[in-house]
All heavy atoms as TSV, in Angstrom:
chain	resi	resn	atom	element	x	y	z
A	1	MET	N	N	-1.928	-24.360	13.382
A	1	MET	CA	C	-2.726	-25.544	13.204
A	1	MET	C	C	-2.608	-25.985	11.743
A	1	MET	O	O	-2.782	-25.199	10.815
A	1	MET	CB	C	-4.181	-25.246	13.573
A	1	MET	CG	C	-5.077	-26.446	13.414
A	1	MET	SD	S	-6.786	-26.099	13.851
A	1	MET	CE	C	-6.694	-26.350	15.587
A	2	LYS	N	N	-2.307	-27.237	11.565
A	2	LYS	CA	C	-2.114	-27.784	10.224
A	2	LYS	C	C	-3.417	-27.721	9.419
A	2	LYS	O	O	-4.489	-28.035	9.906
A	2	LYS	CB	C	-1.651	-29.227	10.320
A	2	LYS	CG	C	-1.245	-29.815	9.001
A	2	LYS	CD	C	-0.659	-31.184	9.174
A	2	LYS	CE	C	-0.254	-31.731	7.818
A	2	LYS	NZ	N	0.394	-33.017	7.925
A	3	GLY	N	N	-3.307	-27.272	8.172
A	3	GLY	CA	C	-4.467	-27.207	7.291
A	3	GLY	C	C	-5.305	-25.955	7.448
A	3	GLY	O	O	-6.341	-25.817	6.813
A	4	ASN	N	N	-4.869	-25.016	8.273
A	4	ASN	CA	C	-5.633	-23.796	8.527
A	4	ASN	C	C	-5.167	-22.629	7.643
A	4	ASN	O	O	-5.636	-21.510	7.775
A	4	ASN	CB	C	-5.522	-23.418	10.012
A	4	ASN	CG	C	-6.603	-22.464	10.444
A	4	ASN	OD1	O	-7.673	-22.416	9.858
A	4	ASN	ND2	N	-6.319	-21.703	11.484
A	5	TRP	N	N	-4.225	-22.886	6.729
A	5	TRP	CA	C	-3.648	-21.817	5.916
A	5	TRP	C	C	-4.680	-21.136	5.020
A	5	TRP	O	O	-4.555	-19.958	4.712
A	5	TRP	CB	C	-2.499	-22.356	5.072
A	5	TRP	CG	C	-2.930	-23.382	4.075
A	5	TRP	CD1	C	-2.978	-24.731	4.266
A	5	TRP	CD2	C	-3.396	-23.151	2.748
A	5	TRP	NE1	N	-3.433	-25.357	3.142
A	5	TRP	CE2	C	-3.709	-24.411	2.183
A	5	TRP	CE3	C	-3.588	-22.011	1.981
A	5	TRP	CZ2	C	-4.190	-24.548	0.891
A	5	TRP	CZ3	C	-4.068	-22.149	0.689
A	5	TRP	CH2	C	-4.361	-23.407	0.156
A	6	ILE	N	N	-5.698	-21.846	4.619
A	6	ILE	CA	C	-6.703	-21.277	3.716
A	6	ILE	C	C	-7.436	-20.099	4.360
A	6	ILE	O	O	-7.841	-19.158	3.683
A	6	ILE	CB	C	-7.694	-22.365	3.225
A	6	ILE	CG1	C	-8.494	-21.865	2.032
A	6	ILE	CG2	C	-8.612	-22.807	4.342
A	6	ILE	CD1	C	-7.722	-21.727	0.779
A	7	ASN	N	N	-7.562	-20.112	5.682
A	7	ASN	CA	C	-8.233	-19.017	6.389
A	7	ASN	C	C	-7.387	-17.746	6.417
A	7	ASN	O	O	-7.910	-16.655	6.573
A	7	ASN	CB	C	-8.584	-19.441	7.816
A	7	ASN	CG	C	-9.587	-20.570	7.838
A	7	ASN	OD1	O	-10.441	-20.668	6.956
A	7	ASN	ND2	N	-9.473	-21.441	8.819
A	8	GLU	N	N	-6.078	-17.892	6.278
A	8	GLU	CA	C	-5.164	-16.751	6.332
A	8	GLU	C	C	-4.750	-16.264	4.948
A	8	GLU	O	O	-4.120	-15.221	4.820
A	8	GLU	CB	C	-3.911	-17.120	7.125
A	8	GLU	CG	C	-4.183	-17.625	8.521
A	8	GLU	CD	C	-4.830	-16.583	9.409
A	8	GLU	OE1	O	-4.508	-15.396	9.252
A	8	GLU	OE2	O	-5.651	-16.967	10.245
A	9	LEU	N	N	-5.107	-16.983	3.914
A	9	LEU	CA	C	-4.620	-16.678	2.567
A	9	LEU	C	C	-5.000	-15.281	2.090
A	9	LEU	O	O	-4.152	-14.552	1.573
A	9	LEU	CB	C	-5.126	-17.729	1.571
A	9	LEU	CG	C	-4.595	-17.588	0.147
A	9	LEU	CD1	C	-3.078	-17.673	0.135
A	9	LEU	CD2	C	-5.198	-18.651	-0.746
A	10	GLN	N	N	-6.236	-14.855	2.261
A	10	GLN	CA	C	-6.642	-13.528	1.793
A	10	GLN	C	C	-5.876	-12.415	2.507
A	10	GLN	O	O	-5.505	-11.416	1.886
A	10	GLN	CB	C	-8.138	-13.331	1.978
A	10	GLN	CG	C	-8.951	-14.064	0.951
A	10	GLN	CD	C	-10.416	-13.687	1.024
A	10	GLN	OE1	O	-10.906	-13.230	2.040
A	10	GLN	NE2	N	-11.107	-13.874	-0.081
A	11	ILE	N	N	-5.630	-12.569	3.796
A	11	ILE	CA	C	-4.887	-11.562	4.558
A	11	ILE	C	C	-3.449	-11.469	4.047
A	11	ILE	O	O	-2.914	-10.369	3.858
A	11	ILE	CB	C	-4.923	-11.896	6.059
A	11	ILE	CG1	C	-6.360	-11.845	6.567
A	11	ILE	CG2	C	-4.019	-10.967	6.851
A	11	ILE	CD1	C	-6.561	-12.416	7.944
A	12	VAL	N	N	-2.833	-12.603	3.812
A	12	VAL	CA	C	-1.451	-12.626	3.316
A	12	VAL	C	C	-1.369	-12.016	1.920
A	12	VAL	O	O	-0.473	-11.216	1.629
A	12	VAL	CB	C	-0.891	-14.065	3.323
A	12	VAL	CG1	C	0.456	-14.141	2.639
A	12	VAL	CG2	C	-0.804	-14.577	4.749
A	13	LEU	N	N	-2.300	-12.341	1.046
A	13	LEU	CA	C	-2.303	-11.777	-0.303
A	13	LEU	C	C	-2.502	-10.267	-0.280
A	13	LEU	O	O	-1.859	-9.531	-1.038
A	13	LEU	CB	C	-3.368	-12.448	-1.165
A	13	LEU	CG	C	-3.064	-13.878	-1.593
A	13	LEU	CD1	C	-4.258	-14.478	-2.315
A	13	LEU	CD2	C	-1.820	-13.938	-2.455
A	14	TRP	N	N	-3.399	-9.772	0.576
A	14	TRP	CA	C	-3.615	-8.325	0.694
A	14	TRP	C	C	-2.337	-7.633	1.160
A	14	TRP	O	O	-1.943	-6.608	0.627
A	14	TRP	CB	C	-4.772	-8.027	1.648
A	14	TRP	CG	C	-5.006	-6.567	1.810
A	14	TRP	CD1	C	-4.650	-5.787	2.872
A	14	TRP	CD2	C	-5.636	-5.681	0.872
A	14	TRP	NE1	N	-5.013	-4.496	2.656
A	14	TRP	CE2	C	-5.625	-4.397	1.443
A	14	TRP	CE3	C	-6.202	-5.862	-0.384
A	14	TRP	CZ2	C	-6.174	-3.301	0.800
A	14	TRP	CZ3	C	-6.737	-4.761	-1.027
A	14	TRP	CH2	C	-6.718	-3.506	-0.439
A	15	ALA	N	N	-1.663	-8.214	2.149
A	15	ALA	CA	C	-0.410	-7.639	2.645
A	15	ALA	C	C	0.635	-7.588	1.533
A	15	ALA	O	O	1.330	-6.583	1.361
A	15	ALA	CB	C	0.096	-8.443	3.836
A	16	TYR	N	N	0.755	-8.653	0.761
A	16	TYR	CA	C	1.719	-8.690	-0.331
A	16	TYR	C	C	1.389	-7.659	-1.400
A	16	TYR	O	O	2.264	-6.931	-1.879
A	16	TYR	CB	C	1.769	-10.089	-0.961
A	16	TYR	CG	C	2.620	-10.116	-2.210
A	16	TYR	CD1	C	4.001	-10.108	-2.116
A	16	TYR	CD2	C	2.034	-10.115	-3.471
A	16	TYR	CE1	C	4.791	-10.108	-3.254
A	16	TYR	CE2	C	2.810	-10.115	-4.611
A	16	TYR	CZ	C	4.185	-10.111	-4.495
A	16	TYR	OH	O	4.960	-10.087	-5.621
A	17	ARG	N	N	0.131	-7.581	-1.778
A	17	ARG	CA	C	-0.275	-6.678	-2.860
A	17	ARG	C	C	-0.186	-5.207	-2.488
A	17	ARG	O	O	-0.134	-4.351	-3.364
A	17	ARG	CB	C	-1.700	-7.012	-3.286
A	17	ARG	CG	C	-1.806	-8.348	-3.974
A	17	ARG	CD	C	-3.234	-8.720	-4.252
A	17	ARG	NE	N	-3.319	-10.044	-4.856
A	17	ARG	CZ	C	-4.353	-10.843	-4.737
A	17	ARG	NH1	N	-5.415	-10.457	-4.057
A	17	ARG	NH2	N	-4.340	-12.025	-5.295
A	18	THR	N	N	-0.196	-4.894	-1.213
A	18	THR	CA	C	-0.156	-3.495	-0.783
A	18	THR	C	C	1.186	-3.097	-0.176
A	18	THR	O	O	1.318	-2.008	0.368
A	18	THR	CB	C	-1.286	-3.207	0.224
A	18	THR	OG1	O	-1.160	-4.080	1.343
A	18	THR	CG2	C	-2.643	-3.364	-0.422
A	19	THR	N	N	2.192	-3.967	-0.282
A	19	THR	CA	C	3.537	-3.660	0.202
A	19	THR	C	C	4.388	-3.212	-0.972
A	19	THR	O	O	4.433	-3.871	-2.009
A	19	THR	CB	C	4.163	-4.901	0.867
A	19	THR	OG1	O	3.332	-5.305	1.951
A	19	THR	CG2	C	5.551	-4.587	1.392
A	20	SER	N	N	5.071	-2.085	-0.802
A	20	SER	CA	C	5.881	-1.521	-1.875
A	20	SER	C	C	7.061	-2.419	-2.222
A	20	SER	O	O	7.755	-2.933	-1.347
A	20	SER	CB	C	6.390	-0.145	-1.451
A	20	SER	OG	O	7.137	0.439	-2.477
A	21	ILE	N	N	7.293	-2.594	-3.514
A	21	ILE	CA	C	8.450	-3.343	-3.998
A	21	ILE	C	C	9.564	-2.323	-4.229
A	21	ILE	O	O	9.406	-1.383	-5.014
A	21	ILE	CB	C	8.113	-4.092	-5.301
A	21	ILE	CG1	C	7.007	-5.113	-5.028
A	21	ILE	CG2	C	9.360	-4.756	-5.874
A	21	ILE	CD1	C	6.481	-5.770	-6.281
A	22	ILE	N	N	10.670	-2.492	-3.553
A	22	ILE	CA	C	11.741	-1.492	-3.567
A	22	ILE	C	C	12.267	-1.234	-4.982
A	22	ILE	O	O	12.475	-0.091	-5.371
A	22	ILE	CB	C	12.879	-1.906	-2.617
A	22	ILE	CG1	C	12.365	-1.880	-1.181
A	22	ILE	CG2	C	14.071	-0.983	-2.769
A	22	ILE	CD1	C	13.337	-2.397	-0.159
A	23	ALA	N	N	12.476	-2.275	-5.761
A	23	ALA	CA	C	13.029	-2.103	-7.111
A	23	ALA	C	C	12.123	-1.255	-7.992
A	23	ALA	O	O	12.600	-0.488	-8.831
A	23	ALA	CB	C	13.255	-3.465	-7.752
A	24	LEU	N	N	10.820	-1.368	-7.807
A	24	LEU	CA	C	9.875	-0.625	-8.637
A	24	LEU	C	C	9.380	0.653	-7.967
A	24	LEU	O	O	8.926	1.569	-8.635
A	24	LEU	CB	C	8.662	-1.507	-8.973
A	24	LEU	CG	C	8.972	-2.781	-9.733
A	24	LEU	CD1	C	7.711	-3.627	-9.869
A	24	LEU	CD2	C	9.539	-2.468	-11.093
A	25	GLY	N	N	9.420	0.702	-6.649
A	25	GLY	CA	C	8.927	1.863	-5.921
A	25	GLY	C	C	7.410	1.931	-5.867
A	25	GLY	O	O	6.847	2.956	-5.518
A	26	GLU	N	N	6.748	0.872	-6.236
A	26	GLU	CA	C	5.284	0.824	-6.247
A	26	GLU	C	C	4.817	-0.512	-5.681
A	26	GLU	O	O	5.580	-1.457	-5.575
A	26	GLU	CB	C	4.753	0.968	-7.675
A	26	GLU	CG	C	5.045	2.292	-8.326
A	26	GLU	CD	C	4.267	3.456	-7.737
A	26	GLU	OE1	O	3.262	3.218	-7.045
A	26	GLU	OE2	O	4.672	4.589	-7.963
A	27	THR	N	N	3.541	-0.567	-5.359
A	27	THR	CA	C	2.956	-1.818	-4.896
A	27	THR	C	C	2.369	-2.566	-6.086
A	27	THR	O	O	2.014	-1.943	-7.089
A	27	THR	CB	C	1.829	-1.558	-3.880
A	27	THR	OG1	O	0.744	-0.896	-4.536
A	27	THR	CG2	C	2.314	-0.713	-2.721
A	28	PRO	N	N	2.260	-3.888	-5.987
A	28	PRO	CA	C	1.595	-4.631	-7.067
A	28	PRO	C	C	0.163	-4.133	-7.292
A	28	PRO	O	O	-0.312	-4.097	-8.428
A	28	PRO	CB	C	1.608	-6.074	-6.563
A	28	PRO	CG	C	2.796	-6.143	-5.668
A	28	PRO	CD	C	2.848	-4.793	-5.004
A	29	TYR	N	N	-0.512	-3.725	-6.247
A	29	TYR	CA	C	-1.874	-3.205	-6.356
A	29	TYR	C	C	-1.891	-1.946	-7.224
A	29	TYR	O	O	-2.694	-1.815	-8.136
A	29	TYR	CB	C	-2.403	-2.895	-4.955
A	29	TYR	CG	C	-3.856	-2.479	-4.918
A	29	TYR	CD1	C	-4.847	-3.422	-4.702
A	29	TYR	CD2	C	-4.234	-1.157	-5.094
A	29	TYR	CE1	C	-6.187	-3.062	-4.661
A	29	TYR	CE2	C	-5.569	-0.786	-5.060
A	29	TYR	CZ	C	-6.544	-1.741	-4.838
A	29	TYR	OH	O	-7.860	-1.372	-4.809
A	30	THR	N	N	-0.977	-1.028	-6.952
A	30	THR	CA	C	-0.903	0.220	-7.713
A	30	THR	C	C	-0.539	-0.050	-9.169
A	30	THR	O	O	-1.096	0.565	-10.076
A	30	THR	CB	C	0.132	1.169	-7.085
A	30	THR	OG1	O	-0.236	1.412	-5.733
A	30	THR	CG2	C	0.211	2.490	-7.821
A	31	LEU	N	N	0.390	-0.962	-9.402
A	31	LEU	CA	C	0.805	-1.270	-10.772
A	31	LEU	C	C	-0.326	-1.890	-11.578
A	31	LEU	O	O	-0.463	-1.612	-12.772
A	31	LEU	CB	C	2.012	-2.203	-10.758
A	31	LEU	CG	C	3.303	-1.588	-10.236
A	31	LEU	CD1	C	4.368	-2.665	-10.097
A	31	LEU	CD2	C	3.784	-0.476	-11.136
A	32	SER	N	N	-1.132	-2.720	-10.954
A	32	SER	CA	C	-2.186	-3.386	-11.714
A	32	SER	C	C	-3.457	-2.557	-11.837
A	32	SER	O	O	-4.138	-2.612	-12.849
A	32	SER	CB	C	-2.515	-4.746	-11.095
A	32	SER	OG	O	-3.002	-4.574	-9.793
A	33	LEU	N	N	-3.773	-1.747	-10.817
A	33	LEU	CA	C	-5.025	-0.995	-10.843
A	33	LEU	C	C	-4.842	0.513	-11.046
A	33	LEU	O	O	-5.814	1.227	-11.255
A	33	LEU	CB	C	-5.818	-1.258	-9.561
A	33	LEU	CG	C	-6.210	-2.727	-9.347
A	33	LEU	CD1	C	-6.892	-2.905	-8.009
A	33	LEU	CD2	C	-7.105	-3.209	-10.463
A	34	GLY	N	N	-3.625	1.007	-10.939
A	34	GLY	CA	C	-3.354	2.412	-11.197
A	34	GLY	C	C	-3.760	3.360	-10.084
A	34	GLY	O	O	-3.812	4.571	-10.289
A	35	THR	N	N	-4.027	2.856	-8.888
A	35	THR	CA	C	-4.390	3.691	-7.752
A	35	THR	C	C	-3.918	3.028	-6.469
A	35	THR	O	O	-3.645	1.828	-6.445
A	35	THR	CB	C	-5.910	3.931	-7.708
A	35	THR	OG1	O	-6.207	4.844	-6.669
A	35	THR	CG2	C	-6.668	2.646	-7.483
A	36	GLU	N	N	-3.787	3.810	-5.403
A	36	GLU	CA	C	-3.366	3.243	-4.129
A	36	GLU	C	C	-4.506	2.490	-3.464
A	36	GLU	O	O	-5.669	2.861	-3.598
A	36	GLU	CB	C	-2.897	4.360	-3.181
A	36	GLU	CG	C	-1.519	4.867	-3.496
A	36	GLU	CD	C	-0.971	5.734	-2.381
A	36	GLU	OE1	O	-1.330	5.509	-1.209
A	36	GLU	OE2	O	-0.193	6.637	-2.692
A	37	ALA	N	N	-4.143	1.466	-2.742
A	37	ALA	CA	C	-5.139	0.710	-1.973
A	37	ALA	C	C	-5.569	1.535	-0.766
A	37	ALA	O	O	-4.781	2.289	-0.192
A	37	ALA	CB	C	-4.541	-0.614	-1.505
A	38	MET	N	N	-6.831	1.404	-0.412
A	38	MET	CA	C	-7.360	2.108	0.751
A	38	MET	C	C	-7.987	1.109	1.703
A	38	MET	O	O	-8.578	0.122	1.272
A	38	MET	CB	C	-8.426	3.120	0.327
A	38	MET	CG	C	-7.893	4.251	-0.510
A	38	MET	SD	S	-9.181	5.360	-1.079
A	38	MET	CE	C	-9.797	6.022	0.434
A	39	VAL	N	N	-7.861	1.384	2.986
A	39	VAL	CA	C	-8.549	0.580	3.984
A	39	VAL	C	C	-10.039	0.850	3.796
A	39	VAL	O	O	-10.440	1.993	3.570
A	39	VAL	CB	C	-8.087	0.986	5.395
A	39	VAL	CG1	C	-8.801	0.186	6.457
A	39	VAL	CG2	C	-6.585	0.839	5.512
A	40	PRO	N	N	-10.891	-0.174	3.868
A	40	PRO	CA	C	-12.328	0.034	3.605
A	40	PRO	C	C	-12.964	1.166	4.408
A	40	PRO	O	O	-13.832	1.863	3.902
A	40	PRO	CB	C	-12.945	-1.314	3.976
A	40	PRO	CG	C	-11.863	-2.285	3.712
A	40	PRO	CD	C	-10.584	-1.575	4.082
A	41	VAL	N	N	-12.511	1.406	5.610
A	41	VAL	CA	C	-13.108	2.479	6.399
A	41	VAL	C	C	-12.822	3.851	5.792
A	41	VAL	O	O	-13.588	4.790	5.958
A	41	VAL	CB	C	-12.656	2.398	7.876
A	41	VAL	CG1	C	-11.216	2.868	8.031
A	41	VAL	CG2	C	-13.569	3.200	8.765
A	42	GLU	N	N	-11.722	3.987	5.037
A	42	GLU	CA	C	-11.375	5.262	4.413
A	42	GLU	C	C	-12.306	5.617	3.256
A	42	GLU	O	O	-12.373	6.778	2.853
A	42	GLU	CB	C	-9.932	5.237	3.906
A	42	GLU	CG	C	-8.907	5.229	5.004
A	42	GLU	CD	C	-7.493	5.189	4.467
A	42	GLU	OE1	O	-7.272	4.654	3.368
A	42	GLU	OE2	O	-6.614	5.703	5.164
A	43	VAL	N	N	-13.007	4.653	2.723
A	43	VAL	CA	C	-13.915	4.911	1.613
A	43	VAL	C	C	-15.118	5.715	2.092
A	43	VAL	O	O	-15.529	6.685	1.461
A	43	VAL	CB	C	-14.370	3.591	0.949
A	43	VAL	CG1	C	-15.422	3.847	-0.100
A	43	VAL	CG2	C	-13.173	2.875	0.347
A	44	GLY	N	N	-15.688	5.322	3.215
A	44	GLY	CA	C	-16.882	5.999	3.728
A	44	GLY	C	C	-16.582	7.172	4.645
A	44	GLY	O	O	-17.372	8.103	4.749
A	45	LEU	N	N	-15.437	7.151	5.292
A	45	LEU	CA	C	-15.073	8.179	6.258
A	45	LEU	C	C	-13.650	8.636	5.963
A	45	LEU	O	O	-12.690	7.997	6.381
A	45	LEU	CB	C	-15.162	7.607	7.681
A	45	LEU	CG	C	-14.906	8.552	8.828
A	45	LEU	CD1	C	-15.975	9.638	8.889
A	45	LEU	CD2	C	-14.901	7.771	10.130
A	46	PRO	N	N	-13.489	9.715	5.199
A	46	PRO	CA	C	-12.139	10.145	4.804
A	46	PRO	C	C	-11.246	10.425	6.013
A	46	PRO	O	O	-11.660	11.070	6.964
A	46	PRO	CB	C	-12.373	11.426	4.012
A	46	PRO	CG	C	-13.801	11.387	3.610
A	46	PRO	CD	C	-14.515	10.598	4.657
A	47	THR	N	N	-10.038	9.910	5.955
A	47	THR	CA	C	-9.063	10.130	7.010
A	47	THR	C	C	-8.150	11.302	6.641
A	47	THR	O	O	-8.185	11.809	5.521
A	47	THR	CB	C	-8.206	8.867	7.216
A	47	THR	OG1	O	-7.500	8.605	6.002
A	47	THR	CG2	C	-9.049	7.669	7.595
A	48	HIS	N	N	-7.310	11.683	7.569
A	48	HIS	CA	C	-6.356	12.773	7.323
A	48	HIS	C	C	-5.461	12.430	6.127
A	48	HIS	O	O	-5.157	13.280	5.299
A	48	HIS	CB	C	-5.513	13.019	8.570
A	48	HIS	CG	C	-4.459	14.058	8.381
A	48	HIS	ND1	N	-4.760	15.396	8.289
A	48	HIS	CD2	C	-3.119	13.961	8.228
A	48	HIS	CE1	C	-3.649	16.081	8.108
A	48	HIS	NE2	N	-2.635	15.230	8.065
A	49	ARG	N	N	-5.056	11.162	6.011
A	49	ARG	CA	C	-4.194	10.728	4.905
A	49	ARG	C	C	-4.879	10.951	3.565
A	49	ARG	O	O	-4.259	11.410	2.602
A	49	ARG	CB	C	-3.858	9.244	5.072
A	49	ARG	CG	C	-2.981	8.691	3.977
A	49	ARG	CD	C	-2.720	7.220	4.191
A	49	ARG	NE	N	-3.819	6.405	3.724
A	49	ARG	CZ	C	-3.875	5.847	2.515
A	49	ARG	NH1	N	-2.899	6.037	1.656
A	49	ARG	NH2	N	-4.899	5.111	2.161
A	50	VAL	N	N	-6.162	10.666	3.488
A	50	VAL	CA	C	-6.898	10.820	2.238
A	50	VAL	C	C	-7.124	12.297	1.924
A	50	VAL	O	O	-6.968	12.732	0.781
A	50	VAL	CB	C	-8.242	10.067	2.308
A	50	VAL	CG1	C	-9.095	10.370	1.100
A	50	VAL	CG2	C	-8.009	8.579	2.449
A	51	LEU	N	N	-7.473	13.077	2.924
A	51	LEU	CA	C	-7.777	14.498	2.710
A	51	LEU	C	C	-6.548	15.308	2.316
A	51	LEU	O	O	-6.658	16.292	1.589
A	51	LEU	CB	C	-8.418	15.089	3.960
A	51	LEU	CG	C	-9.799	14.530	4.325
A	51	LEU	CD1	C	-10.247	15.078	5.677
A	51	LEU	CD2	C	-10.815	14.857	3.252
A	52	THR	N	N	-5.356	14.916	2.782
A	52	THR	CA	C	-4.145	15.694	2.521
A	52	THR	C	C	-3.251	15.073	1.456
A	52	THR	O	O	-2.144	15.534	1.249
A	52	THR	CB	C	-3.333	15.859	3.814
A	52	THR	OG1	O	-2.976	14.563	4.311
A	52	THR	CG2	C	-4.113	16.623	4.858
A	53	PHE	N	N	-3.723	14.038	0.766
A	53	PHE	CA	C	-2.906	13.335	-0.220
A	53	PHE	C	C	-2.676	14.193	-1.456
A	53	PHE	O	O	-3.595	14.740	-2.039
A	53	PHE	CB	C	-3.576	12.022	-0.629
A	53	PHE	CG	C	-2.794	11.260	-1.660
A	53	PHE	CD1	C	-1.649	10.587	-1.307
A	53	PHE	CD2	C	-3.200	11.240	-2.984
A	53	PHE	CE1	C	-0.915	9.878	-2.252
A	53	PHE	CE2	C	-2.489	10.544	-3.940
A	53	PHE	CZ	C	-1.349	9.875	-3.570
A	54	GLU	N	N	-1.410	14.310	-1.849
A	54	GLU	CA	C	-1.006	14.966	-3.091
A	54	GLU	C	C	-0.010	14.028	-3.773
A	54	GLU	O	O	1.085	13.818	-3.282
A	54	GLU	CB	C	-0.340	16.308	-2.803
A	54	GLU	CG	C	-1.254	17.327	-2.147
A	54	GLU	CD	C	-0.509	18.604	-1.800
A	54	GLU	OE1	O	0.496	18.901	-2.478
A	54	GLU	OE2	O	-0.915	19.266	-0.857
A	55	SER	N	N	-0.385	13.463	-4.899
A	55	SER	CA	C	0.413	12.415	-5.539
A	55	SER	C	C	1.874	12.815	-5.806
A	55	SER	O	O	2.772	12.107	-5.386
A	55	SER	CB	C	-0.253	11.970	-6.832
A	55	SER	OG	O	0.452	10.899	-7.387
A	56	PRO	N	N	2.154	13.925	-6.480
A	56	PRO	CA	C	3.569	14.253	-6.742
A	56	PRO	C	C	4.363	14.465	-5.458
A	56	PRO	O	O	5.491	13.998	-5.337
A	56	PRO	CB	C	3.497	15.540	-7.549
A	56	PRO	CG	C	2.125	15.578	-8.117
A	56	PRO	CD	C	1.256	14.865	-7.125
A	57	LYS	N	N	3.760	15.135	-4.491
A	57	LYS	CA	C	4.455	15.390	-3.227
A	57	LYS	C	C	4.676	14.080	-2.471
A	57	LYS	O	O	5.738	13.855	-1.895
A	57	LYS	CB	C	3.643	16.359	-2.362
A	57	LYS	CG	C	4.319	16.707	-1.064
A	57	LYS	CD	C	3.480	17.673	-0.258
A	57	LYS	CE	C	4.130	17.949	1.073
A	57	LYS	NZ	N	3.297	18.796	1.919
A	58	SER	N	N	3.701	13.200	-2.493
A	58	SER	CA	C	3.804	11.911	-1.810
A	58	SER	C	C	4.946	11.084	-2.391
A	58	SER	O	O	5.713	10.472	-1.643
A	58	SER	CB	C	2.490	11.153	-1.922
A	58	SER	OG	O	2.603	9.890	-1.338
A	59	ASP	N	N	5.068	11.060	-3.702
A	59	ASP	CA	C	6.143	10.311	-4.349
A	59	ASP	C	C	7.508	10.864	-3.963
A	59	ASP	O	O	8.434	10.107	-3.666
A	59	ASP	CB	C	5.990	10.343	-5.868
A	59	ASP	CG	C	4.799	9.530	-6.348
A	59	ASP	OD1	O	4.318	8.669	-5.581
A	59	ASP	OD2	O	4.354	9.775	-7.488
A	60	LEU	N	N	7.632	12.182	-3.922
A	60	LEU	CA	C	8.896	12.814	-3.561
A	60	LEU	C	C	9.264	12.478	-2.119
A	60	LEU	O	O	10.400	12.098	-1.828
A	60	LEU	CB	C	8.806	14.331	-3.746
A	60	LEU	CG	C	10.035	15.124	-3.303
A	60	LEU	CD1	C	11.244	14.724	-4.140
A	60	LEU	CD2	C	9.772	16.608	-3.413
A	61	VAL	N	N	8.311	12.590	-1.219
A	61	VAL	CA	C	8.571	12.299	0.192
A	61	VAL	C	C	8.957	10.837	0.376
A	61	VAL	O	O	9.880	10.519	1.127
A	61	VAL	CB	C	7.340	12.659	1.060
A	61	VAL	CG1	C	7.494	12.149	2.475
A	61	VAL	CG2	C	7.122	14.159	1.053
A	62	ARG	N	N	8.278	9.934	-0.329
A	62	ARG	CA	C	8.600	8.508	-0.233
A	62	ARG	C	C	10.015	8.247	-0.717
A	62	ARG	O	O	10.778	7.506	-0.105
A	62	ARG	CB	C	7.612	7.684	-1.060
A	62	ARG	CG	C	7.861	6.190	-0.902
A	62	ARG	CD	C	6.919	5.333	-1.707
A	62	ARG	NE	N	5.545	5.723	-1.542
A	62	ARG	CZ	C	4.653	5.750	-2.522
A	62	ARG	NH1	N	5.017	5.411	-3.741
A	62	ARG	NH2	N	3.420	6.097	-2.306
A	63	ARG	N	N	10.405	8.869	-1.826
A	63	ARG	CA	C	11.760	8.657	-2.351
A	63	ARG	C	C	12.813	9.233	-1.410
A	63	ARG	O	O	13.876	8.635	-1.216
A	63	ARG	CB	C	11.887	9.261	-3.739
A	63	ARG	CG	C	11.061	8.529	-4.763
A	63	ARG	CD	C	11.225	9.116	-6.167
A	63	ARG	NE	N	10.182	8.686	-7.070
A	63	ARG	CZ	C	10.057	7.473	-7.565
A	63	ARG	NH1	N	10.924	6.543	-7.217
A	63	ARG	NH2	N	9.093	7.163	-8.385
A	64	LEU	N	N	12.546	10.379	-0.795
A	64	LEU	CA	C	13.473	10.948	0.180
A	64	LEU	C	C	13.617	10.047	1.397
A	64	LEU	O	O	14.716	9.874	1.937
A	64	LEU	CB	C	13.017	12.345	0.592
A	64	LEU	CG	C	13.146	13.438	-0.469
A	64	LEU	CD1	C	12.529	14.741	0.032
A	64	LEU	CD2	C	14.599	13.652	-0.839
A	65	ASP	N	N	12.519	9.479	1.853
A	65	ASP	CA	C	12.573	8.542	2.976
A	65	ASP	C	C	13.450	7.351	2.639
A	65	ASP	O	O	14.236	6.896	3.480
A	65	ASP	CB	C	11.173	8.061	3.354
A	65	ASP	CG	C	10.356	9.132	4.061
A	65	ASP	OD1	O	10.947	10.109	4.549
A	65	ASP	OD2	O	9.124	8.964	4.135
A	66	LEU	N	N	13.340	6.829	1.416
A	66	LEU	CA	C	14.150	5.687	1.024
A	66	LEU	C	C	15.629	6.036	0.982
A	66	LEU	O	O	16.477	5.236	1.353
A	66	LEU	CB	C	13.691	5.145	-0.330
A	66	LEU	CG	C	12.336	4.447	-0.335
A	66	LEU	CD1	C	11.917	4.119	-1.772
A	66	LEU	CD2	C	12.357	3.195	0.513
A	67	VAL	N	N	15.955	7.251	0.546
A	67	VAL	CA	C	17.351	7.698	0.512
A	67	VAL	C	C	17.890	7.798	1.937
A	67	VAL	O	O	19.008	7.374	2.220
A	67	VAL	CB	C	17.475	9.044	-0.226
A	67	VAL	CG1	C	18.859	9.636	-0.020
A	67	VAL	CG2	C	17.190	8.863	-1.693
A	68	LEU	N	N	17.086	8.332	2.845
A	68	LEU	CA	C	17.533	8.494	4.232
A	68	LEU	C	C	17.718	7.152	4.936
A	68	LEU	O	O	18.560	7.018	5.815
A	68	LEU	CB	C	16.537	9.366	5.008
A	68	LEU	CG	C	16.494	10.835	4.579
A	68	LEU	CD1	C	15.399	11.563	5.333
A	68	LEU	CD2	C	17.840	11.506	4.806
A	69	ILE	N	N	16.937	6.167	4.560
A	69	ILE	CA	C	17.074	4.836	5.172
A	69	ILE	C	C	18.444	4.252	4.875
A	69	ILE	O	O	19.073	3.656	5.731
A	69	ILE	CB	C	15.964	3.889	4.672
A	69	ILE	CG1	C	14.630	4.282	5.289
A	69	ILE	CG2	C	16.283	2.438	5.013
A	69	ILE	CD1	C	13.449	3.512	4.744
A	70	GLU	N	N	18.895	4.416	3.640
A	70	GLU	CA	C	20.197	3.871	3.244
A	70	GLU	C	C	21.309	4.655	3.918
A	70	GLU	O	O	22.317	4.229	4.273
A	70	GLU	CB	C	20.350	3.913	1.736
A	70	GLU	CG	C	19.382	3.003	1.037
A	70	GLU	CD	C	19.443	3.125	-0.476
A	70	GLU	OE1	O	20.342	3.823	-0.987
A	70	GLU	OE2	O	18.607	2.521	-1.132
C-alpha cells in the first residue's frame, strides 16, 4: 500500500542494525553499542543462547562457519 512505509521503518532498521556485515564481521548494533542485540523476551527470561554464550568461542565458531560457507 502506497504511503505505508513509515509503519515498517522501525522493523527494517532493526533488521539492518542486527545483521552482520561480512567485511567487518560485526553488526552495526555491536559496533556502536559494544554488545550483541537481544530479543526483548531474552532480557526477562534467559534463553539457551544467553545462558551458554561465550564471546571468544562464539567468534571462533562464527568465523569457521563463514569459512565453510565459501
